[in-house]
C-alpha positions in Angstrom: 168.0 169.6 26.1 170.5 169.5 28.9 169.7 165.8 29.5 167.5 163.1 28.0 165.2 160.3 29.1 166.9 157.7 26.9 170.3 156.2 27.0 172.4 154.2 29.4 174.4 155.3 32.4 177.8 154.1 31.3 179.5 152.6 28.3 178.7 148.9 29.2 176.4 146.9 31.5 179.1 146.8 34.1 179.6 150.6 34.0 176.5 152.0 35.6 176.7 155.5 37.1 174.2 157.5 39.2 174.5 161.3 39.7 173.5 162.7 43.1 172.9 166.5 43.5 171.0 166.4 46.7 171.0 164.1 49.7 172.8 161.4 47.7 175.9 163.4 48.1 176.1 162.5 51.8 173.7 159.6 51.9 174.8 157.3 49.1 173.2 154.4 47.4 174.2 150.9 48.3 176.6 148.8 46.2 178.8 151.5 44.9 182.5 151.0 44.3 183.5 154.5 43.2 182.4 158.0 44.3 183.5 160.8 42.1 182.9 164.5 42.8 182.2 166.6 39.8 179.5 168.6 38.0 176.9 168.7 35.2 176.0 171.7 33.0 172.9 173.0 31.4 170.9 172.9 34.7 170.1 175.1 37.7 169.5 173.5 41.2 166.5 174.9 43.1 164.4 174.0 46.1 161.3 173.8 44.0 160.1 170.2 44.7 157.7 169.1 47.5 158.9 166.5 49.9 160.2 166.0 53.4 157.2 167.2 55.4 153.6 166.1 56.1 150.8 165.9 53.6 149.3 169.0 55.2 152.6 170.9 55.0 155.0 169.3 52.5 158.6 170.3 52.8 161.0 171.2 50.0 163.8 169.3 48.3 166.0 170.2 45.4 165.5 169.4 41.8 167.3 170.3 38.6 165.8 172.9 36.2 166.9 173.0 32.6 168.8 176.3 32.3 166.8 177.5 29.3 163.5 177.0 31.1 164.8 178.7 34.2 166.0 181.7 32.1 162.5 182.0 30.6 161.0 182.4 34.0 163.2 185.5 34.7 161.4 187.4 31.9 158.0 187.2 33.6 157.5 189.1 36.9 154.9 186.6 37.9 157.4 183.7 37.8 160.7 185.5 38.3 163.3 183.7 40.5 164.6 186.2 43.1 167.9 184.2 42.9 168.3 185.4 39.4 171.9 184.2 38.9 173.2 180.6 39.0 176.6 179.0 38.3 177.2 177.2 35.0 178.1 174.1 36.9 175.8 172.0 39.2 178.1 170.2 41.5 177.4 166.7 43.0 178.7 163.2 43.1 178.7 160.3 40.6 178.5 156.8 42.0 179.6 153.7 40.0 177.5 150.7 41.0 179.3 147.5 41.5 179.2 145.2 38.5 177.5 142.3 40.3 174.8 144.6 41.6 174.0 146.6 38.4 170.9 144.5 37.6 169.5 144.8 41.1 170.0 148.6 41.3 168.8 149.2 37.7 165.6 147.2 38.4 164.9 149.4 41.4 165.6 152.6 39.6 163.8 151.7 36.3 160.5 150.6 37.8 159.8 153.6 39.9 158.9 157.2 39.3 159.6 158.5 42.8 157.4 161.3 44.1 157.4 163.3 40.9 161.0 162.5 39.9 161.7 160.9 36.5 164.7 159.2 35.1 167.0 161.2 32.8 170.6 160.8 31.5 173.2 163.5 31.4 176.9 163.9 31.0 178.9 164.3 34.2 182.3 165.9 34.3 184.6 164.6 37.1 186.5 167.2 39.1 190.3 167.4 38.4 191.8 164.0 39.1 194.7 165.6 41.0 192.2 167.1 43.5 190.3 163.9 44.1 192.7 161.1 43.5 191.5 159.2 46.5 187.8 158.8 45.8 185.7 157.4 48.6 184.5 153.8 48.5 181.7 151.9 50.2 182.6 149.4 52.8 182.1 146.6 50.3 184.9 147.8 47.9 188.0 145.8 47.2 190.6 146.4 49.9 190.8 150.2 49.3 193.0 149.9 46.3 193.4 153.1 44.2 190.7 153.3 41.4 191.7 154.0 37.9 191.6 157.6 36.6 188.1 158.9 35.9 187.1 159.4 32.3 186.7 162.9 30.9 183.0 162.6 31.0 180.6 160.0 32.4 177.1 159.3 31.2 175.0 159.2 34.4 171.5 158.5 35.4 169.8 161.3 37.3 166.4 161.8 38.9 164.8 165.2 38.0 161.5 166.7 39.1 160.4 168.3 35.9 158.1 171.4 35.9 155.1 169.3 34.7 155.1 167.0 37.8 152.5 167.5 40.5 155.1 168.1 43.2 156.9 170.9 41.3 156.4 174.2 43.2 158.3 176.7 41.0 159.8 180.0 42.4 159.0 181.2 45.8 160.1 184.2 47.8 163.3 183.2 49.6 162.3 184.3 53.1 159.0 182.4 52.9 160.8 179.4 51.5 163.3 179.5 54.3 160.5 179.7 56.9 158.8 176.8 55.2 161.9 174.6 55.2 162.7 175.5 58.8 159.2 174.4 59.9 158.7 171.2 57.9 159.4 167.8 59.4 158.1 164.4 58.3 159.0 160.7 58.1 162.1 161.5 56.1 163.4 163.8 58.8 163.8 167.5 59.4 163.7 169.6 56.3 166.1 172.1 57.8 168.7 169.4 58.3 168.4 168.4 54.6 169.1 172.0 53.7 172.1 172.4 56.1 173.6 169.1 55.2 173.4 169.9 51.5 175.3 173.2 52.0 178.0 171.4 54.0 178.3 168.6 51.5 178.5 170.9 48.5 181.1 173.1 50.1 183.3 170.1 50.8 183.3 168.7 47.2 185.7 171.2 45.5 186.1 174.4 47.4 185.6 177.2 46.7 183.9 176.3 43.4 181.4 173.8 44.4 179.1 176.0 46.6 175.7 177.1 45.5 174.5 180.6 46.3 170.8 179.6 46.3 171.5 176.9 48.9 173.7 179.2 51.0 171.2 182.1 51.0 168.5 179.8 52.3 170.8 178.4 55.0 171.7 181.9 56.1 168.0 182.8 56.3 167.3 179.7 58.4 170.2 180.3 60.7 169.0 183.9 61.1 165.6 182.7 62.1 167.1 180.3 64.6 169.1 183.2 66.1 166.1 185.5 66.2 163.8 183.0 67.9 161.2 183.3 65.1 157.7 182.7 66.4 155.7 182.8 63.2 152.8 180.4 63.3 152.0 179.6 59.7 153.8 178.3 56.7 151.8 178.5 53.5 148.7 178.4 55.5 149.7 175.3 57.5 150.2 175.5 61.3 153.8 175.0 62.2 152.8 172.7 65.0 151.4 170.2 62.4 154.5 170.1 60.3 157.1 170.0 63.1 157.3 167.3 65.7 158.1 168.1 69.3 161.3 166.1 68.9 162.6 168.1 66.0 165.1 170.4 67.7 168.2 170.3 65.6 168.1 166.6 64.9 166.9 164.1 62.3 167.2 164.3 58.5 170.4 162.3 57.9 172.7 164.1 60.3 172.4 166.7 63.0 173.1 170.4 62.6 174.4 170.2 59.0 177.6 168.7 60.3 179.9 166.2 58.5 178.4 162.9 57.6 180.4 159.6 57.1 179.5 158.6 53.5 180.8 155.1 53.8 179.1 154.4 57.2 175.9 155.6 55.8 176.2 153.4 52.7 176.4 150.3 54.8 172.9 150.9 56.2 171.2 152.8 53.3 169.7 150.0 51.2 167.4 150.4 48.2 163.9 149.1 48.9 160.5 149.7 47.6 158.5 152.2 49.7 154.8 151.7 50.4 153.9 155.3 50.0 155.3 158.7 49.2 155.7 159.6 52.8 157.9 156.6 53.4 160.2 157.5 50.5 163.7 158.7 51.6 165.6 161.1 49.4 167.5 158.3 47.5 166.0 159.6 44.3 168.5 162.5 44.1 
């Protein structure tokens, strides 16, 4: 197993770490005092989870697939992933939660299984300290003093949408997936902005190593559709007009146009809270 469902995210109660591989990279949790770029191994990141759309036309978000399971799909033409290669490292960000807020954040994380995502623990490898000596901090950190050097590995908590959860979609033809992402829009924002922001955030972590070909290919397809003025009317049988609001023209979704997002400013307003329903749930789970 690349990760497990038991364990603790850190070596002590005051050392609680959360790994983000999707929107958490640019839309962080509250109450963090360290943000460390790095990666995990043994997984593949794929847009194979439903979310960020309407119930009639759910959008897509990323989840982590255990590499052995993903490799098994390649042998079957019926389930083959067209993106049949993947880097050994899945890049993202680990956040250390402030010691005085660990209990509050843990309570939130431990009581919820969010839209098909379940809690796992996995080892996180920080990027080279020399490259990231000035790790970002939330606005609530202690006067911006330099943090201590990151350990060689960090045990982190991570949310994963496993293949047996109801929202797991599995492989999809990339062009159809790009069209679906481009069309979907819901209470969490525009699905295309989630995709484009993810590409931008990943490329900024540790260039040129931290990019993800699966993400970049989907972004290229969405941009090509934008340039070509695509007028397709259906996405997986759902009318595009039902899944895209009239106001969704390059906005929404945690930042416009895939541009840079201020992590610390976002942290100040992005507070954990219980959601009343799946459609209210922001992408804090990843």
